[in-house]
C-alpha positions as CSV (number, residue, x, y, z in Angstrom):
1,X,3.2,29.6,-4.8
2,X,3.9,26.4,-2.8
3,X,7.4,25.0,-3.2
4,X,5.7,21.6,-3.9
5,X,3.8,23.0,-6.9
6,X,4.2,20.4,-9.7
7,X,6.6,18.3,-7.7
8,X,6.0,14.6,-8.3
9,X,5.5,12.7,-5.1
10,X,5.2,9.0,-4.5
11,X,3.6,7.8,-1.3
12,X,3.5,4.1,-0.6
13,X,0.8,2.6,1.6
14,X,-1.3,5.7,1.0
15,X,-4.7,4.1,1.1
16,X,-5.3,5.1,4.6
17,X,-3.8,6.4,7.9
18,X,-0.5,8.2,7.7
19,X,0.1,7.6,4.0
20,X,-3.3,9.0,3.1
21,X,-2.7,12.1,5.2
22,X,0.7,12.7,3.6
23,X,-0.8,12.2,0.1
24,X,-3.6,14.6,0.7
25,X,-1.3,17.3,2.1
26,X,1.1,17.1,-0.8
27,X,-1.8,17.3,-3.3
28,X,-3.2,20.3,-1.4
29,X,0.2,22.0,-1.9
30,X,0.1,21.5,-5.6
31,X,2.1,18.3,-6.0
32,X,1.3,15.5,-8.4
33,X,0.8,12.4,-6.3
34,X,1.2,8.7,-7.0
35,X,-1.0,7.0,-4.4
36,X,0.3,3.4,-3.9
37,X,-1.6,0.9,-1.8
38,X,-2.1,-2.8,-2.2
39,X,-5.3,-2.4,-0.2
40,X,-4.7,-5.4,2.0
41,X,-5.6,-6.0,5.6
42,X,-3.2,-5.0,8.4
43,X,-1.3,-8.3,8.1
44,X,-0.9,-7.8,4.3
45,X,-3.6,-10.2,3.1
46,X,-6.0,-9.4,0.2
47,X,-6.4,-6.2,-1.9
48,X,-9.0,-3.5,-2.4
49,X,-9.5,-0.1,-4.1
50,X,-8.2,2.0,-1.3
51,X,-5.7,3.8,-3.6
52,X,-8.5,4.7,-6.0
53,X,-10.6,6.2,-3.2
54,X,-7.8,8.5,-2.1
55,X,-7.1,9.5,-5.7
56,X,-10.8,10.3,-6.1
57,X,-10.7,12.4,-3.0
58,X,-7.6,14.3,-4.3
59,X,-9.2,14.9,-7.7
60,X,-12.5,16.1,-6.0
61,X,-10.5,18.8,-4.3
62,X,-8.9,19.9,-7.5
63,X,-5.6,18.0,-7.1
64,X,-3.7,15.7,-9.4
65,X,-3.1,12.0,-8.6
66,X,-2.9,8.5,-10.0
67,X,-3.3,5.1,-8.3
68,X,-0.9,2.2,-8.2
69,X,-1.9,-1.1,-6.4
70,X,1.4,-3.0,-6.6
71,X,3.1,-4.6,-3.6
72,X,6.3,-2.9,-2.5
73,X,7.6,-6.3,-1.5
74,X,7.6,-7.5,-5.1
75,X,10.6,-6.2,-7.0
76,X,8.7,-5.8,-10.2
77,X,5.7,-4.3,-8.4
78,X,8.0,-1.8,-6.5
79,X,9.6,-0.7,-9.8
80,X,6.1,-0.3,-11.4
81,X,5.3,2.4,-8.8
82,X,8.2,4.6,-10.0
83,X,7.6,3.6,-13.6
84,X,4.0,4.8,-13.3
85,X,5.2,8.1,-11.9
86,X,7.6,8.6,-14.8
87,X,5.1,7.5,-17.4
88,X,2.4,9.9,-16.1
89,X,4.4,12.8,-14.8
90,X,7.8,12.5,-16.3
91,X,9.9,12.1,-13.2
92,X,9.9,11.6,-9.4
93,X,11.0,14.3,-7.0
94,X,9.9,13.0,-3.6
95,X,9.4,9.4,-2.3
96,X,7.6,8.7,1.0
97,X,8.2,5.0,2.0
98,X,5.2,4.4,4.2
99,X,3.8,1.0,3.3
100,X,3.8,-1.6,6.1
101,X,2.1,-4.5,7.7
102,X,2.1,-6.2,11.2
103,X,2.5,-9.8,12.2
104,X,2.9,-9.3,16.0
105,X,3.9,-12.2,18.3
106,X,6.5,-12.8,20.9
107,X,9.7,-14.0,19.3
108,X,9.3,-17.4,21.0
109,X,6.0,-17.9,19.3
110,X,6.8,-16.2,16.0
111,X,6.7,-18.3,12.8
112,X,9.6,-17.5,10.5
113,X,7.1,-16.9,7.7
114,X,5.9,-13.9,9.8
115,X,9.4,-12.7,10.2
116,X,10.0,-13.0,6.5
117,X,6.9,-11.2,5.2
118,X,7.3,-8.2,7.7
119,X,11.0,-7.8,6.7
120,X,10.0,-8.1,3.0
121,X,7.3,-5.4,3.2
122,X,9.1,-2.9,5.5
123,X,12.8,-3.2,4.8
124,X,13.0,-4.9,1.4
125,X,10.0,-3.0,0.1
126,X,11.5,0.3,1.2
127,X,14.8,-0.6,-0.5
128,X,13.1,-1.9,-3.7
129,X,11.1,1.3,-4.3
130,X,14.0,3.5,-3.3
131,X,16.3,1.6,-5.6
132,X,13.9,2.3,-8.5
133,X,13.7,6.0,-7.7
134,X,17.4,6.5,-6.8
135,X,19.0,6.8,-10.3
136,X,16.3,9.3,-11.4
137,X,17.0,11.5,-8.4
138,X,20.8,11.0,-8.6
139,X,21.1,11.9,-12.3
140,X,19.0,15.0,-12.1
141,X,20.6,16.2,-8.9
142,X,17.5,16.4,-6.8
143,X,15.5,14.1,-4.5
144,X,13.9,13.8,-1.2
145,X,13.3,10.4,0.4
146,X,11.5,9.7,3.7
147,X,11.5,6.2,5.3
148,X,9.0,5.4,7.9
149,X,10.8,3.9,10.9
150,X,9.4,3.3,14.4
151,X,10.2,3.6,18.0
152,X,9.5,-0.2,18.1
153,X,12.9,-0.5,16.3
154,X,14.7,2.4,17.9
155,X,13.8,1.5,21.5
156,X,12.1,-1.9,21.2
157,X,8.6,-3.1,21.9
158,X,7.4,-6.5,23.2
159,X,6.0,-8.8,20.5
160,X,7.5,-6.9,17.5
161,X,10.9,-8.5,16.9
162,X,10.2,-8.7,13.1
163,X,8.8,-5.2,12.8
164,X,11.4,-3.7,15.1
165,X,14.3,-5.3,13.3
166,X,12.9,-4.0,9.9
167,X,12.4,-0.5,11.2
168,X,15.8,-0.3,12.8
169,X,17.3,-1.7,9.5
170,X,15.9,1.4,7.8
171,X,18.2,3.5,9.9
172,X,21.2,1.8,8.4
173,X,19.9,2.4,4.9
174,X,19.1,6.0,5.7
175,X,22.7,6.6,7.1
176,X,24.3,5.1,4.0
177,X,22.1,6.8,1.4
178,X,22.4,10.2,3.1
179,X,26.1,9.9,2.5
180,X,25.8,8.5,-1.1
181,X,23.3,11.2,-2.0
182,X,24.9,14.2,-0.4
183,X,26.8,15.5,-3.5
184,X,23.7,15.1,-5.7
185,X,21.2,17.0,-3.4
186,X,19.3,13.7,-2.6
187,X,18.4,14.0,1.0
188,X,17.3,10.9,3.0
189,X,15.6,11.0,6.4
190,X,13.5,8.9,8.7
191,X,10.2,9.3,10.4
192,X,9.2,7.6,13.7
193,X,5.5,8.4,13.9
194,X,2.8,7.9,16.5
195,X,-0.9,8.1,15.4
196,X,-4.2,6.2,15.5
197,X,-4.2,4.2,12.3
198,X,-5.7,1.0,10.9
199,X,-2.4,-0.8,11.4
200,X,-1.9,0.3,15.0
201,X,-5.4,-0.8,15.8
202,X,-4.3,-4.4,15.1
203,X,-1.8,-4.4,18.0
204,X,-2.9,-6.4,21.0
205,X,-4.2,-4.0,23.6
206,X,-4.9,-1.3,21.0
207,X,-8.0,-2.7,19.4
208,X,-10.1,0.1,21.0
209,X,-8.6,2.6,18.5
210,X,-11.0,3.7,15.8
211,X,-8.9,4.6,12.8
212,X,-12.0,6.0,11.0
213,X,-12.7,8.4,13.9
214,X,-9.3,8.9,15.6
215,X,-8.8,10.8,18.8
216,X,-8.0,14.3,17.6
217,X,-4.8,14.3,19.6
218,X,-3.7,11.1,17.7
219,X,-4.7,12.0,14.2
220,X,-2.3,11.1,11.4
221,X,-2.4,14.7,10.1
222,X,-0.4,15.8,13.2
223,X,2.5,13.7,11.9
224,X,2.4,14.9,8.3
225,X,4.2,18.3,9.0
226,X,7.4,16.3,9.8
227,X,7.1,14.6,6.4
228,X,6.6,17.9,4.6
229,X,9.7,19.3,6.4
230,X,11.8,16.3,5.4
231,X,10.6,16.7,1.8
232,X,11.2,20.4,1.5
233,X,14.0,22.4,-0.3
234,X,15.6,23.0,3.1
235,X,15.3,19.4,4.3
236,X,18.0,18.0,6.5
237,X,19.6,14.6,5.6
238,X,20.4,11.6,7.7
239,X,18.0,12.6,10.5
240,X,15.3,10.7,12.4
241,X,12.3,12.8,13.5
242,X,9.8,11.5,15.9
243,X,6.3,13.0,15.5
244,X,3.1,12.3,17.4
245,X,0.1,14.4,18.4
246,X,1.7,17.6,17.4
247,X,4.9,16.9,19.3
248,X,8.2,16.7,17.4
249,X,11.7,15.6,18.5
250,X,14.8,14.2,17.0
251,X,16.7,11.1,18.0
252,X,20.3,10.3,17.2
253,X,23.2,7.9,17.8
254,X,25.6,9.1,20.6
255,X,29.1,7.8,21.4
256,X,31.1,8.2,24.6
257,X,34.9,8.5,24.5
258,X,37.2,5.5,24.0
259,X,38.8,3.8,27.0
260,X,42.4,3.0,25.9
261,X,43.3,-0.2,27.6
262,X,46.3,-1.1,25.5
263,X,47.2,-4.0,23.1
264,X,47.5,-6.5,25.9
265,X,44.0,-5.9,27.3
266,X,42.2,-8.7,29.0
267,X,38.6,-9.4,30.1
268,X,39.6,-8.5,33.7
269,X,41.0,-5.1,32.5
270,X,37.7,-4.3,30.8
271,X,35.6,-5.5,33.6
272,X,37.5,-3.3,36.0
273,X,36.7,-0.3,33.7
274,X,33.1,-1.3,33.0
275,X,31.6,1.7,34.8
276,X,33.7,4.1,32.6
277,X,32.6,2.1,29.5
278,X,28.9,2.4,30.4
279,X,29.2,6.1,31.3
280,X,27.3,8.2,28.7
281,X,27.3,11.5,30.7
282,X,29.7,13.2,28.2
283,X,28.7,11.4,25.1
284,X,28.4,13.3,21.8
285,X,26.4,12.7,18.7
286,X,28.2,10.8,16.0
287,X,30.9,8.2,15.7
288,X,34.3,8.9,17.4
289,X,35.8,5.5,16.9
290,X,39.1,5.1,14.9
291,X,37.7,2.4,12.7
292,X,35.9,-1.0,12.5
293,X,32.5,-2.1,11.3
């Protein structure tokens, strides 16, 4: 029997692409799935019945699923996603925060409205849905949460200041919640995926991608095993896994050793030691500072 048998899984943005792949795989493993999707375009406009279509596909294969079409960026809508899971299945065990939109432009040309909506969907939306699920998981002493970050935030990408900032903001949320959930067996991790999806096909220079017939080496299903791993009984916590085309790796924050320049340190002192400051050759994972924020 699969360890996901009868687990209640919520997947946001599951009407297509990565979210759909995750939802189908969980359902195939016996989970009860809440398929959330507003059904809007890549920039978040409009709505459709994409969630219903995925639910129909799951049911046709003998699985169990319900649809929710709320926007994660609306507080009440985000709560309704978790409320629907509880009303239909009694609880929520696993939350996959996947919903997202793009409003790509260079920062110089970006309207602040495009900044706000991308932050609202990606960072606030992830926080809103997680906030609704958190007390359920915390009280019962079990939960698995995956947040979909991006290399655009971790490493940067031209024209995606809003998206990159939101995706990097998730890492801060992951780090804190991994600590807060540790004693309650609530494990929180991040995914940095790469796949041919409807959203990626909206990026300038990537319009040649066909999300309906993706290159087999860029299929979303090649990312999903990482999500299953981070949702399993033996899931890690506080980790960021990169997944693309069947390749998997982990990225982390590293620190080098402090340079003690004393309490009367000046700019000139620091400048004279800049090469030592920038040297990461012996850096280690984690935080080795004495304090600060």
